[in-house]
N, C-alpha and C positions, 0 to 999 in steps of 0.2 A: 754450766761447764763450757770452757772455751774450746774452739776447734783445736788449738794446740794441745790442750789437755787431753782431748779425745783422741788425737793422733798418737800421743805418747802412751795413753792407755792401750790403744790398739796394738801399737808396736811392742809394748810390754807383753800383752797377751799372746801375740804372735811368737815372740822369742820364748816365752814360757812353753807354748805348744811345741815348738821346735825342740826345746830341751827334753821335754817329755818323750817325744817321738824318737829322738836319737838315743836317749837313755834306755828306752825299751829295746831298741835294736842292739845296743852294745851289751846290755845285761843279758839279752837272749843269746848272744854270740859267746860271751866270756864269763858270764855269771856276775852277780852283784859284787863280789869281793875282787873280781879281776878287772874292774874298771875304776879309773881314778877320776876325780873331778876335773883334772887338767884335760884328760881325754874327752870328757863330756863337753867341756867348754870349746875345745878345738873342733869338735864335730859340728858345732853350730856357729863357729867364728868368733868366739869370745874367749877371754882368759878363764882359767879355772876359778879364781876368786869371784869373777862376775856371776857365776852360777848362784852364789850366795845371795844375790839381790832377788832371786826368785824362790829359792828353797834354802831352809836353814842348814841342811846338810845332805849327804848322800842318802841316808836312811829316810829322810823326809821326802826326798825325790822318789824313792822306791814306793813309799806310802802313797804319794800322789798318783803314781801310775796305777797301782792296784785298787785303791779306793775309788778313783774316778771310773775305772772300767766296770767295777762292781755296781756303782751307782747308775751307770749308763745301761747296763744289762737289766737292772731292776725296773728302771723307768721305761725302757724300751719294751720289756716284756708286759708291763702294765698297759702301755699304749696299744700293743698288739691285741690284748684281750678286750680292751674297751672298744676297739674298732671291729671286732668280729662278732658275727651273729649266731654262730652255732658252735657246739663243742668241736666239730670236725674242722671248721674254719679256724677256731682258736689254736688247735694243735698244729695245723698247717702253717699258720702265721708264726707261731713260736719256733717251729723248726726252721723256717726260712730266715727268721730273725737271728737265731743262733748260728746257723751256717754262715750268714753274712758276717757275723762277728768273728767267727773262727777263720774265715778267709782273709779278712782285713786286719785282724789283730793277732796273728799267729805268734808274733814275737811276745806279746803280752801273756799269752797262754804259757809259753816256755818259761817266762820270768816267774809267773805264779807257781808253776810246778816246782821250779828249782829254788826259788828265793823267798817264799812265803815266810819261812822262819826267820829271815833277816829283818822283817818289819818290827817296828816298835810294838809293844804289847797293845797299846791303844789302837793303832792302825790294823793290827792283825784281828783284834776283836771286831772292829768295825767291818772289815772285809768279810769275816765269817758270818756276821749278822746279815749283811746285805746279800750274801750268797744264799743263806738259808731262806730268806724271803723270796729270792728268785726261784729257788727250788720249789717252794710252796706254790708258786704260780703254776708251775708245770703239774704238780701233784693234783691241784684242783681240777685242771683240765683233763688230766688222765683219769681222774675219778669219775668225770662225766662220761668219758669214753668206755671205761671199764668199771661200772658201779659195783660189780660182784667181787672185785679184787681188794685185798687188804692194803693198808697204808704201806706196810713193809714191801709188798710186791710192787706197788706203784713207785715207791722210792728207789727200789732196785732197778726198775726199768728206766726211770729218769736218769739216774747216775750212769747207767750203762750207755744210754744215749749220749750224755755229755761226753763220755770217754770216746765214743765213736766220732762225734762231730769235732771234738777238740784234738783229734789226731793230726790236724793240719800242720803243726810244727814238725812232725815226723814224716809226713807223707808228701807234702807239697814239694815238688821239684826233685824228688828222688828218682822218680821213674824217668826213663829215657826212651823216646823223647817225652819231655814233660807235658802232661795233659794241660789243656786250657782251664782257666778258672771256671768257665761255664760248665765244662765237663766235670770237674771236681765237685762243683756245687750240685749238679744233678745227681751224681752218685751219692753224695752225702744226704741230700734231701730224700731221695728215694729209699735209701737204706734206713734212715731214721724213721721215716713214716711207716715202712713195713715192720720194723721192729716194734714200734710203739703201738701199732694196731693189731699185732699178732695175738 
């Protein structure tokens, strides 16, 4: 591959990443149906039709946002578990990992909550499958921490914890004065740890 081709590929990847970032922000603000391709293009300095060079349509763009974040959560969760030596370390690592996601991708959480039904059937099924696999990672670790509890109890605990951590779209920036990210991180991590170990 020539250096020119490499630079073009890099520029295309950067533009695609910018489109995904701005689309998540705009979808979070206005909802999937409230954002046009022209607005998406303008947000990254291109025409609306230029977005089609990267994504077939707006629904495909939404799919890319939610599928990619689901893939990232699953691969990241697996990496956390592989790098941890004890059940307690695995749980702490998963909590830190998910809190970091919730703090950096609050827009994506809001998009998922509001616009999952706007995905194509194929993308929605893929997102659901990836999310189920991610939940199973947590259940395996929680089962090590609480071997006496049923699968239903562990599943309820995991989903309640996700609800707590994924509250960032609703809680970040609403308090005045706004707490620092490190303060919010500490609150979420300590609350999640206490809840899951109770």
